[in-house]
gemmi code that builds the backbone of each chain (N, CA, C; Angstrom):
import gemmi

chains = {
    "A": [
        ("GLU", (88.148, -79.851, -55.439), (88.289, -78.940, -56.582), (86.918, -78.407, -56.972)),
        ("ALA", (86.834, -77.076, -57.128), (85.585, -76.454, -57.547), (85.316, -76.801, -59.007)),
        ("GLN", (84.130, -77.334, -59.258), (83.873, -77.732, -60.636), (82.388, -77.934, -60.897)),
        ("VAL", (82.090, -77.961, -62.204), (80.774, -78.337, -62.699), (80.954, -79.644, -63.465)),
        ("THR", (80.169, -80.620, -63.129), (80.279, -81.920, -63.794), (78.999, -82.222, -64.556)),
        ("GLN", (79.174, -82.911, -65.665), (78.040, -83.303, -66.502), (78.178, -84.772, -66.851)),
        ("ASN", (77.036, -85.437, -66.934), (77.025, -86.825, -67.374), (75.754, -87.128, -68.148)),
        ("PRO", (75.888, -87.913, -69.236), (77.141, -88.437, -69.776), (77.900, -87.385, -70.570)),
        ("ARG", (79.105, -87.683, -70.958), (79.875, -86.784, -71.805), (79.516, -86.974, -73.274)),
        ("TYR", (79.163, -88.175, -73.622), (78.767, -88.488, -74.994), (77.531, -89.377, -74.941)),
        ("LEU", (76.595, -89.119, -75.848), (75.377, -89.923, -75.879), (74.839, -89.969, -77.295)),
        ("ILE", (74.577, -91.181, -77.757), (73.898, -91.395, -79.034), (72.576, -92.076, -78.716)),
        ("THR", (71.486, -91.502, -79.206), (70.181, -92.063, -78.917), (69.311, -91.997, -80.182)),
        ("VAL", (68.079, -92.429, -80.037), (67.158, -92.428, -81.170), (66.001, -91.487, -80.905)),
        ("THR", (65.376, -91.050, -81.951), (64.248, -90.132, -81.852), (63.176, -90.680, -80.923)),
        ("GLY", (62.732, -89.828, -79.997), (61.626, -90.172, -79.123), (61.980, -90.872, -77.827)),
        ("LYS", (63.212, -91.250, -77.646), (63.595, -91.949, -76.418), (64.047, -90.952, -75.365)),
        ("LYS", (63.269, -90.829, -74.314), (63.524, -89.836, -73.270), (64.933, -89.982, -72.701)),
        ("LEU", (65.559, -88.839, -72.451), (66.888, -88.880, -71.837), (67.065, -87.710, -70.878)),
        ("THR", (68.000, -87.901, -69.965), (68.346, -86.863, -68.989), (69.851, -86.685, -68.972)),
        ("VAL", (70.278, -85.436, -69.032), (71.686, -85.099, -68.853), (71.821, -84.449, -67.478)),
        ("THR", (72.670, -85.020, -66.653), (72.796, -84.482, -65.302), (73.861, -83.403, -65.252)),
        ("CYS", (73.689, -82.509, -64.303), (74.650, -81.432, -64.061), (74.728, -81.207, -62.562)),
        ("SER", (75.945, -81.101, -62.072), (76.128, -80.883, -60.640), (77.285, -79.921, -60.422)),
        ("GLN", (77.118, -79.022, -59.444), (78.201, -78.093, -59.088), (78.433, -78.145, -57.586)),
        ("ASN", (79.702, -77.965, -57.209), (80.062, -78.067, -55.787), (80.500, -76.719, -55.215)),
        ("MET", (80.054, -75.624, -55.827), (80.495, -74.300, -55.410), (79.395, -73.536, -54.669)),
        ("ASN", (78.293, -74.197, -54.416), (77.180, -73.574, -53.696), (76.598, -72.367, -54.434)),
        ("HIS", (76.683, -72.398, -55.757), (76.131, -71.297, -56.537), (74.617, -71.405, -56.622)),
        ("GLU", (73.977, -70.256, -56.575), (72.518, -70.253, -56.679), (72.068, -70.354, -58.135)),
        ("TYR", (72.813, -69.730, -59.026), (72.399, -69.636, -60.430), (73.047, -70.748, -61.235)),
        ("MET", (72.225, -71.427, -62.033), (72.721, -72.439, -62.959), (71.993, -72.303, -64.281)),
        ("SER", (72.617, -72.795, -65.342), (71.973, -72.667, -66.652), (72.462, -73.759, -67.591)),
        ("TRP", (71.711, -73.928, -68.680), (72.064, -74.846, -69.741), (72.170, -74.086, -71.063)),
        ("TYR", (73.205, -74.468, -71.847), (73.404, -73.896, -73.164), (73.561, -75.032, -74.171)),
        ("ARG", (73.238, -74.714, -75.406), (73.616, -75.605, -76.490), (74.510, -74.836, -77.464)),
        ("GLN", (75.474, -75.559, -78.018), (76.413, -74.945, -78.941), (76.308, -75.623, -80.286)),
        ("ASP", (76.087, -74.834, -81.311), (75.975, -75.346, -82.672), (76.898, -74.545, -83.585)),
        ("PRO", (77.502, -75.190, -84.567), (78.442, -74.491, -85.450), (77.827, -73.248, -86.075)),
        ("GLY", (78.566, -72.146, -85.974), (78.108, -70.903, -86.576), (77.069, -70.149, -85.772)),
        ("LEU", (76.616, -70.732, -84.682), (75.580, -70.084, -83.871), (76.062, -69.728, -82.474)),
        ("GLY", (77.250, -70.145, -82.127), (77.755, -69.868, -80.785), (76.975, -70.645, -79.737)),
        ("LEU", (76.928, -70.133, -78.539), (76.184, -70.765, -77.451), (74.871, -70.036, -77.246)),
        ("ARG", (73.825, -70.808, -77.111), (72.501, -70.238, -76.871), (71.926, -70.863, -75.597)),
        ("GLN", (71.318, -70.016, -74.802), (70.821, -70.472, -73.514), (69.483, -71.196, -73.671)),
        ("ILE", (69.375, -72.327, -73.000), (68.152, -73.124, -73.084), (67.229, -72.780, -71.902)),
        ("TYR", (67.728, -72.973, -70.715), (67.005, -72.674, -69.482), (68.006, -72.182, -68.457)),
        ("TYR", (67.477, -71.464, -67.466), (68.313, -71.101, -66.344), (67.502, -71.186, -65.056)),
        ("SER", (68.237, -71.184, -63.957), (67.599, -71.282, -62.647), (68.315, -70.341, -61.699)),
        ("MET", (67.551, -69.434, -61.112), (68.166, -68.472, -60.210), (68.267, -68.999, -58.786)),
        ("ASN", (67.537, -70.061, -58.510), (67.632, -70.687, -57.189), (66.781, -71.950, -57.182)),
        ("VAL", (66.803, -72.641, -56.084), (66.019, -73.870, -55.980), (64.552, -73.582, -56.254)),
        ("GLU", (63.957, -74.431, -57.074), (62.544, -74.349, -57.440), (62.201, -73.132, -58.300)),
        ("VAL", (63.219, -72.413, -58.776), (62.980, -71.258, -59.652), (63.706, -71.486, -60.965)),
        ("THR", (62.944, -71.691, -62.037), (63.553, -71.873, -63.348), (62.854, -70.973, -64.355)),
        ("ASP", (63.551, -70.671, -65.449), (62.948, -69.832, -66.480), (63.558, -70.161, -67.830)),
        ("LYS", (62.807, -69.827, -68.878), (63.239, -70.135, -70.233), (64.332, -69.186, -70.689)),
        ("GLY", (65.251, -69.757, -71.444), (66.258, -68.957, -72.111), (65.822, -68.650, -73.530)),
        ("ASP", (66.761, -68.663, -74.445), (66.459, -68.288, -75.827), (65.895, -69.429, -76.659)),
        ("VAL", (66.240, -70.671, -76.314), (65.828, -71.818, -77.128), (65.306, -72.952, -76.253)),
        ("PRO", (64.178, -72.750, -75.551), (63.703, -73.748, -74.599), (62.867, -74.887, -75.194)),
        ("GLU", (62.442, -74.737, -76.440), (61.499, -75.713, -77.000), (62.109, -77.111, -77.053)),
        ("GLY", (61.373, -78.078, -76.531), (61.817, -79.466, -76.553), (62.623, -79.876, -75.329)),
        ("TYR", (62.794, -78.983, -74.386), (63.599, -79.257, -73.192), (62.789, -78.985, -71.928)),
        ("LYS", (63.167, -79.691, -70.873), (62.646, -79.414, -69.539), (63.815, -79.416, -68.570)),
        ("VAL", (63.628, -78.733, -67.461), (64.630, -78.746, -66.400), (63.915, -78.848, -65.060)),
        ("SER", (64.695, -79.160, -64.046), (64.170, -79.111, -62.685), (65.299, -78.682, -61.757)),
        ("ARG", (64.925, -78.064, -60.660), (65.946, -77.629, -59.693), (65.397, -77.917, -58.292)),
        ("LYS", (65.542, -79.148, -57.896), (65.028, -79.576, -56.588), (66.025, -79.326, -55.480)),
        ("GLU", (67.274, -79.218, -55.811), (68.307, -78.925, -54.838), (69.343, -78.026, -55.495)),
        ("LYS", (70.088, -77.319, -54.668), (70.959, -76.277, -55.192), (72.039, -76.827, -56.114)),
        ("ARG", (72.602, -77.962, -55.800), (73.753, -78.422, -56.545), (73.429, -79.064, -57.891)),
        ("ASN", (72.197, -79.508, -58.111), (71.878, -80.267, -59.322), (70.876, -79.547, -60.222)),
        ("PHE", (71.098, -79.672, -61.516), (70.227, -78.995, -62.479), (70.151, -79.864, -63.740)),
        ("PRO", (69.374, -80.935, -63.713), (69.305, -81.837, -64.865), (68.535, -81.246, -66.043)),
        ("LEU", (68.966, -81.630, -67.227), (68.298, -81.247, -68.478), (67.584, -82.478, -69.018)),
        ("ILE", (66.317, -82.330, -69.308), (65.494, -83.454, -69.718), (64.983, -83.239, -71.138)),
        ("LEU", (65.166, -84.250, -71.960), (64.589, -84.239, -73.303), (63.536, -85.340, -73.334)),
        ("GLU", (62.273, -84.961, -73.273), (61.179, -85.937, -73.176), (61.064, -86.774, -74.452)),
        ("SER", (61.222, -86.129, -75.585), (61.099, -86.818, -76.871), (62.112, -86.219, -77.841)),
        ("PRO", (63.357, -86.658, -77.728), (64.417, -86.026, -78.533), (64.167, -86.158, -80.032)),
        ("SER", (64.612, -85.134, -80.743), (64.524, -85.145, -82.199), (65.904, -84.834, -82.768)),
        ("PRO", (66.130, -85.178, -84.037), (67.456, -84.961, -84.620), (67.946, -83.516, -84.536)),
        ("ASN", (67.039, -82.548, -84.537), (67.507, -81.152, -84.454), (68.003, -80.787, -83.058)),
        ("GLN", (67.945, -81.710, -82.136), (68.535, -81.491, -80.819), (69.924, -82.104, -80.714)),
        ("THR", (70.413, -82.633, -81.802), (71.818, -83.047, -81.865), (72.680, -81.807, -81.692)),
        ("SER", (73.514, -81.823, -80.680), (74.263, -80.614, -80.349), (75.269, -80.921, -79.256)),
        ("LEU", (76.030, -79.895, -78.896), (76.941, -79.945, -77.758), (76.321, -79.105, -76.649)),
        ("TYR", (76.128, -79.719, -75.502), (75.425, -79.070, -74.401), (76.380, -78.744, -73.262)),
        ("PHE", (76.229, -77.541, -72.729), (77.033, -77.112, -71.591), (76.133, -76.678, -70.445)),
        ("CYS", (76.490, -77.142, -69.279), (75.881, -76.660, -68.049), (76.833, -75.643, -67.428)),
        ("ALA", (76.285, -74.678, -66.720), (77.125, -73.667, -66.084), (76.506, -73.234, -64.771)),
        ("SER", (77.347, -72.783, -63.864), (76.855, -72.137, -62.654), (77.567, -70.802, -62.510)),
        ("LYS", (76.937, -69.902, -61.791), (77.438, -68.529, -61.734), (77.629, -68.099, -60.294)),
        ("ASP", (78.755, -67.421, -60.033), (79.002, -66.972, -58.669), (78.452, -65.568, -58.444)),
        ("SER", (78.669, -65.064, -57.249), (78.106, -63.762, -56.892), (78.762, -62.612, -57.637)),
        ("HIS", (79.910, -62.875, -58.276), (80.595, -61.849, -59.073), (80.225, -61.941, -60.550)),
        ("ASN", (79.198, -62.709, -60.846), (78.683, -62.804, -62.211), (79.574, -63.603, -63.151)),
        ("GLU", (80.526, -64.348, -62.629), (81.362, -65.191, -63.471), (80.764, -66.574, -63.578)),
        ("GLN", (80.651, -67.076, -64.817), (80.067, -68.393, -65.041), (81.158, -69.440, -65.177)),
        ("PHE", (80.899, -70.587, -64.603), (81.806, -71.726, -64.656), (81.102, -72.819, -65.449)),
        ("PHE", (81.793, -73.303, -66.467), (81.165, -74.250, -67.381), (81.612, -75.683, -67.118)),
        ("GLY", (80.687, -76.604, -67.340), (81.016, -78.008, -67.321), (81.770, -78.391, -68.579)),
        ("PRO", (82.184, -79.655, -68.678), (83.008, -80.098, -69.810), (82.231, -80.325, -71.098)),
        ("GLY", (80.910, -80.329, -71.016), (80.102, -80.508, -72.222), (79.605, -81.931, -72.388)),
        ("THR", (78.452, -82.037, -73.021), (77.863, -83.332, -73.370), (77.529, -83.294, -74.857)),
        ("ARG", (78.141, -84.211, -75.590), (77.860, -84.260, -77.030), (76.740, -85.264, -77.265)),
        ("LEU", (75.610, -84.751, -77.727), (74.419, -85.572, -77.950), (74.149, -85.721, -79.436)),
        ("THR", (73.925, -86.962, -79.851), (73.509, -87.254, -81.216), (72.168, -87.974, -81.173)),
        ("VAL", (71.189, -87.422, -81.881), (69.859, -88.044, -81.947), (69.640, -88.551, -83.370)),
        ("LEU", (69.487, -89.854, -83.502), (69.348, -90.464, -84.833), (67.883, -90.561, -85.254)),
    ],
    "B": [
        ("ALA", (66.489, -57.043, -77.855), (67.309, -57.963, -77.073), (68.784, -57.570, -77.185)),
        ("GLN", (69.495, -57.831, -76.095), (70.917, -57.557, -76.119), (71.597, -58.507, -77.087)),
        ("SER", (72.701, -58.046, -77.695), (73.397, -58.905, -78.646), (74.889, -58.673, -78.574)),
        ("VAL", (75.624, -59.641, -79.074), (77.079, -59.568, -79.165), (77.463, -59.958, -80.589)),
        ("THR", (78.297, -59.149, -81.200), (78.717, -59.406, -82.578), (80.217, -59.611, -82.647)),
        ("GLN", (80.598, -60.733, -83.219), (81.999, -60.982, -83.528), (82.084, -61.006, -85.057)),
        ("PRO", (82.599, -59.950, -85.657), (82.508, -59.809, -87.120), (83.318, -60.834, -87.898)),
        ("ASP", (84.351, -61.367, -87.286), (85.248, -62.277, -87.996), (84.938, -63.718, -87.620)),
        ("ILE", (84.576, -64.525, -88.617), (84.315, -65.940, -88.347), (85.633, -66.692, -88.196)),
        ("HIS", (86.594, -66.387, -89.079), (87.910, -66.999, -89.028), (88.964, -65.898, -89.108)),
        ("ILE", (90.063, -66.124, -88.411), (91.234, -65.261, -88.538), (92.465, -66.150, -88.549)),
        ("THR", (93.384, -65.854, -89.465), (94.658, -66.574, -89.514), (95.774, -65.598, -89.185)),
        ("VAL", (96.611, -65.989, -88.242), (97.719, -65.146, -87.794), (98.988, -65.994, -87.805)),
        ("SER", (100.078, -65.382, -88.200), (101.361, -66.086, -88.155), (101.847, -66.168, -86.719)),
        ("GLU", (102.490, -67.275, -86.397), (103.035, -67.427, -85.055), (104.022, -66.297, -84.771)),
        ("GLY", (103.880, -65.689, -83.610), (104.732, -64.569, -83.232), (104.146, -63.212, -83.571)),
        ("ALA", (103.163, -63.173, -84.422), (102.527, -61.912, -84.785), (101.512, -61.517, -83.718)),
        ("SER", (101.097, -60.258, -83.789), (100.100, -59.776, -82.832), (98.699, -60.168, -83.287)),
        ("LEU", (97.780, -60.148, -82.332), (96.408, -60.596, -82.585), (95.419, -59.591, -82.023)),
        ("GLU", (94.360, -59.348, -82.770), (93.228, -58.607, -82.219), (91.955, -59.245, -82.729)),
        ("LEU", (91.110, -59.659, -81.811), (89.801, -60.221, -82.139), (88.748, -59.204, -81.744)),
        ("ARG", (87.842, -58.963, -82.666), (86.870, -57.899, -82.452), (85.590, -58.412, -81.801)),
        ("CYS", (85.012, -57.544, -80.978), (83.746, -57.849, -80.318), (82.993, -56.535, -80.143)),
        ("ASN", (81.759, -56.506, -80.587), (80.894, -55.362, -80.378), (79.623, -55.822, -79.675)),
        ("TYR", (79.158, -55.017, -78.752), (77.964, -55.384, -78.010), (76.901, -54.325, -78.251)),
        ("SER", (75.671, -54.742, -78.098), (74.575, -53.804, -78.291), (74.534, -52.827, -77.127)),
        ("TYR", (74.060, -51.631, -77.422), (74.050, -50.555, -76.429), (73.139, -50.919, -75.263)),
        ("GLY", (73.545, -50.542, -74.088), (72.710, -50.755, -72.913), (73.444, -50.244, -71.690)),
        ("ALA", (72.924, -50.540, -70.546), (73.618, -50.176, -69.318), (74.990, -50.834, -69.326)),
        ("THR", (75.904, -50.297, -68.533), (77.263, -50.835, -68.523), (77.218, -52.351, -68.408)),
        ("PRO", (77.741, -53.003, -69.402), (77.638, -54.463, -69.407), (78.752, -55.118, -68.607)),
        ("TYR", (78.515, -56.352, -68.247), (79.597, -57.218, -67.825), (80.041, -57.948, -69.092)),
        ("LEU", (81.330, -57.911, -69.395), (81.841, -58.466, -70.646), (82.885, -59.535, -70.363)),
        ("PHE", (82.890, -60.547, -71.207), (83.753, -61.696, -70.995), (84.350, -62.155, -72.327)),
        ("TRP", (85.526, -62.742, -72.233), (86.084, -63.502, -73.339), (86.378, -64.924, -72.851)),
        ("TYR", (85.891, -65.885, -73.643), (86.146, -67.290, -73.362), (86.918, -67.900, -74.538)),
        ("VAL", (87.688, -68.946, -74.240), (88.378, -69.690, -75.274), (87.951, -71.148, -75.200)),
        ("GLN", (87.803, -71.753, -76.369), (87.430, -73.159, -76.443), (88.386, -73.873, -77.394)),
        ("SER", (89.213, -74.740, -76.841), (90.101, -75.555, -77.671), (89.304, -76.725, -78.223)),
        ("PRO", (89.752, -77.307, -79.328), (88.995, -78.399, -79.958), (88.656, -79.509, -78.974)),
        ("GLY", (87.381, -79.845, -78.913), (86.934, -80.928, -78.047), (86.915, -80.597, -76.569)),
        ("GLN", (87.126, -79.347, -76.248), (87.191, -78.944, -74.844), (86.012, -78.049, -74.470)),
        ("GLY", (85.913, -77.800, -73.185), (84.904, -76.874, -72.694), (85.377, -75.438, -72.828)),
        ("LEU", (84.686, -74.544, -72.152), (84.980, -73.118, -72.236), (85.838, -72.692, -71.060)),
        ("GLN", (86.866, -71.928, -71.369), (87.733, -71.406, -70.327), (87.675, -69.886, -70.350)),
        ("LEU", (87.489, -69.282, -69.200), (87.426, -67.830, -69.109), (88.824, -67.242, -69.269)),
        ("LEU", (88.970, -66.323, -70.217), (90.244, -65.628, -70.412), (90.314, -64.367, -69.557)),
        ("LEU", (89.256, -63.594, -69.586), (89.223, -62.345, -68.828), (87.803, -61.820, -68.778)),
        ("LYS", (87.611, -60.821, -67.924), (86.278, -60.249, -67.745), (86.406, -58.776, -67.399)),
        ("TYR", (85.373, -58.036, -67.743), (85.293, -56.629, -67.383), (83.966, -56.386, -66.683)),
        ("PHE", (84.068, -55.814, -65.485), (82.862, -55.455, -64.758), (82.765, -53.945, -64.617)),
        ("SER", (83.863, -53.304, -64.222), (83.888, -51.856, -64.045), (85.337, -51.449, -63.831)),
        ("GLY", (85.575, -50.132, -63.718), (86.914, -49.652, -63.395), (87.802, -49.537, -64.610)),
        ("ASP", (89.061, -49.906, -64.446), (90.054, -49.780, -65.499), (89.557, -50.462, -66.771)),
        ("THR", (89.586, -49.723, -67.866), (89.006, -50.250, -69.107), (89.932, -51.226, -69.816)),
        ("LEU", (91.174, -51.315, -69.411), (92.098, -52.291, -69.971), (92.250, -53.411, -68.954)),
        ("VAL", (91.812, -54.597, -69.325), (91.848, -55.719, -68.388), (92.834, -56.776, -68.864)),
        ("GLN", (93.529, -57.326, -67.924), (94.507, -58.374, -68.218), (93.888, -59.734, -67.906)),
        ("GLY", (94.220, -60.699, -68.732), (93.693, -62.033, -68.501), (94.795, -63.067, -68.427)),
        ("ILE", (94.392, -64.308, -68.569), (95.360, -65.386, -68.528), (95.998, -65.569, -69.899)),
        ("LYS", (97.078, -66.295, -69.942), (97.768, -66.659, -71.183), (98.242, -65.454, -71.982)),
        ("GLY", (98.465, -64.317, -71.323), (98.993, -63.151, -72.004), (97.977, -62.323, -72.772)),
        ("PHE", (96.700, -62.613, -72.614), (95.649, -61.866, -73.302), (95.241, -60.625, -72.509)),
        ("GLU", (94.789, -59.620, -73.237), (94.211, -58.436, -72.649), (93.040, -57.987, -73.521)),
        ("ALA", (92.179, -57.168, -72.951), (91.055, -56.623, -73.711), (90.787, -55.210, -73.223)),
        ("GLU", (90.273, -54.392, -74.125), (90.002, -53.010, -73.784), (88.527, -52.703, -74.004)),
        ("PHE", (87.889, -52.192, -72.990), (86.489, -51.790, -73.061), (86.432, -50.347, -73.563)),
        ("LYS", (85.738, -50.152, -74.672), (85.568, -48.808, -75.223), (84.072, -48.536, -75.351)),
        ("ARG", (83.568, -47.770, -74.407), (82.130, -47.490, -74.391), (81.698, -46.753, -75.642)),
        ("SER", (82.515, -45.798, -76.094), (82.118, -44.966, -77.242), (81.955, -45.799, -78.515)),
        ("GLN", (82.659, -46.923, -78.570), (82.583, -47.786, -79.753), (81.803, -49.064, -79.474)),
        ("SER", (81.288, -49.203, -78.271), (80.586, -50.436, -77.860), (81.430, -51.663, -78.210)),
        ("SER", (82.708, -51.580, -77.872), (83.593, -52.674, -78.252), (84.363, -53.210, -77.049)),
        ("PHE", (84.794, -54.425, -77.193), (85.590, -55.099, -76.160), (86.517, -56.062, -76.894)),
        ("ASN", (87.515, -55.513, -77.564), (88.394, -56.313, -78.413), (89.477, -57.016, -77.607)),
        ("LEU", (89.759, -58.222, -78.006), (90.761, -59.050, -77.344), (92.085, -58.932, -78.084)),
        ("ARG", (93.175, -58.807, -77.345), (94.482, -58.640, -77.978), (95.521, -59.542, -77.321)),
        ("LYS", (96.524, -59.860, -78.131), (97.705, -60.544, -77.610), (98.885, -60.092, -78.459)),
        ("PRO", (99.998, -59.700, -77.848), (101.107, -59.133, -78.618), (101.849, -60.153, -79.482)),
        ("SER", (101.892, -61.409, -79.063), (102.638, -62.416, -79.804), (101.929, -63.758, -79.670)),
        ("VAL", (101.399, -64.238, -80.778), (100.578, -65.443, -80.750), (101.449, -66.697, -80.803)),
        ("HIS", (101.042, -67.689, -80.046), (101.719, -68.988, -80.025), (100.823, -70.013, -80.708)),
        ("TRP", (101.413, -71.073, -81.240), (100.617, -72.087, -81.950), (99.537, -72.655, -81.043)),
        ("SER", (99.795, -72.699, -79.749), (98.815, -73.271, -78.815), (97.606, -72.365, -78.615)),
        ("ASP", (97.655, -71.149, -79.158), (96.501, -70.252, -79.054), (95.429, -70.570, -80.080)),
        ("ALA", (95.719, -71.439, -81.019), (94.718, -71.816, -82.019), (93.519, -72.438, -81.325)),
        ("ALA", (92.361, -71.829, -81.493), (91.154, -72.235, -80.782), (90.012, -71.358, -81.270)),
        ("GLU", (88.851, -71.563, -80.698), (87.722, -70.688, -80.979), (87.508, -69.766, -79.791)),
        ("TYR", (87.256, -68.506, -80.073), (87.143, -67.495, -79.039), (85.736, -66.899, -79.068)),
        ("PHE", (85.172, -66.784, -77.882), (83.822, -66.265, -77.745), (83.814, -65.042, -76.841)),
        ("CYS", (83.163, -64.010, -77.319), (82.886, -62.835, -76.522), (81.471, -62.983, -75.965)),
        ("ALA", (81.242, -62.496, -74.759), (79.919, -62.636, -74.156), (79.640, -61.446, -73.255)),
        ("ARG", (78.369, -61.172, -73.064), (77.963, -60.118, -72.135), (76.763, -60.605, -71.353)),
        ("ASN", (76.567, -60.016, -70.208), (75.361, -60.392, -69.504), (74.208, -59.561, -70.045)),
        ("SER", (73.050, -60.138, -69.982), (71.835, -59.460, -70.431), (70.826, -59.588, -69.313)),
        ("GLY", (70.358, -58.484, -68.832), (69.420, -58.571, -67.727), (70.135, -59.048, -66.480)),
        ("TYR", (69.428, -59.677, -65.590), (69.984, -60.021, -64.290), (71.038, -61.103, -64.395)),
        ("SER", (70.791, -62.104, -65.207), (71.708, -63.228, -65.174), (72.046, -63.841, -66.525)),
        ("THR", (71.264, -63.568, -67.545), (71.478, -64.241, -68.815), (72.785, -63.809, -69.448)),
        ("LEU", (73.536, -64.756, -69.953), (74.785, -64.488, -70.654), (74.542, -64.686, -72.137)),
        ("THR", (74.810, -63.639, -72.926), (74.630, -63.716, -74.376), (75.987, -63.811, -75.034)),
        ("PHE", (76.148, -64.811, -75.906), (77.413, -65.056, -76.569), (77.400, -64.550, -78.006)),
        ("GLY", (78.565, -64.157, -78.484), (78.754, -63.984, -79.903), (78.876, -65.346, -80.561)),
        ("LYS", (78.947, -65.354, -81.884), (78.982, -66.633, -82.609), (80.379, -67.226, -82.697)),
        ("GLY", (81.353, -66.504, -82.193), (82.689, -67.067, -82.121), (83.586, -66.668, -83.273)),
        ("THR", (84.886, -66.634, -82.997), (85.917, -66.421, -84.010), (86.924, -67.548, -83.897)),
        ("MET", (87.120, -68.241, -84.993), (88.095, -69.330, -85.019), (89.458, -68.764, -85.368)),
        ("LEU", (90.426, -68.966, -84.487), (91.783, -68.482, -84.716), (92.649, -69.618, -85.229)),
        ("LEU", (93.246, -69.398, -86.378), (94.203, -70.337, -86.945), (95.576, -69.694, -86.867)),
        ("VAL", (96.576, -70.463, -86.467), (97.927, -69.942, -86.330), (98.817, -70.653, -87.352)),
        ("SER", (99.408, -69.874, -88.236), (100.275, -70.462, -89.262), (101.734, -70.387, -88.825)),
        ("PRO", (102.536, -71.374, -89.263), (103.941, -71.405, -88.841), (104.743, -70.226, -89.393)),
    ],
}
model = gemmi.Model(1)
for chain_id, residues in chains.items():
    chain = gemmi.Chain(chain_id)
    for i, (resn, *xyz) in enumerate(residues, 1):
        res = gemmi.Residue()
        res.name, res.seqid = resn, gemmi.SeqId(i, " ")
        for name, pos in zip(("N", "CA", "C"), xyz):
            atom = gemmi.Atom()
            atom.name, atom.element = name, gemmi.Element(name[0])
            atom.pos, atom.b_iso = gemmi.Position(*pos), 0.0
            res.add_atom(atom)
        chain.add_residue(res)
    model.add_chain(chain)
structure = gemmi.Structure()
structure.add_model(model)
structure.setup_entities()
């Protein structure tokens, strides 16, 4: 089944404790991205990657890092999480027809 | 920067009534436009998309949307709403080569 997977689905952590949210797609898409969703703000793009080893900032990149060492994986890294990064995170990949496929989401709470 | 505006934060519709959710996008080259639906606690599901051609596009679950360049709009419609349609709806457009810009969403409530 073609899909985007994210892990973990739920995470509660404390301020300053580094964490990684993994994202993997099995559709051989070149483009992948991360979004965060907050009430009243819709989805905002954090980072995107147009291909392996190519990443760029989205609208709200502060406090996040990404890497794209292989086509299928695009992890999101929070080196020192803060409470304002409490949010719902979505990973997505995009096909050649410009349609994005979203993962199930990761709900992160930073205490 | 490109933008997407969904003027209605909440809309309440009676079950069986027709629905129209508004979406306006900022002016630019012909956009790629999308409508997504998000049920409570769920991810995003694509309802329909417009890339080019026929300005009236059909989607899943009985939804349709019409692209109107003169009004910079891409409104979502359904002739008869079901209780299971209660969800949050997001309009989105691409910006630049790959970035997808979302509206802030419209929450649809369906009353009996």
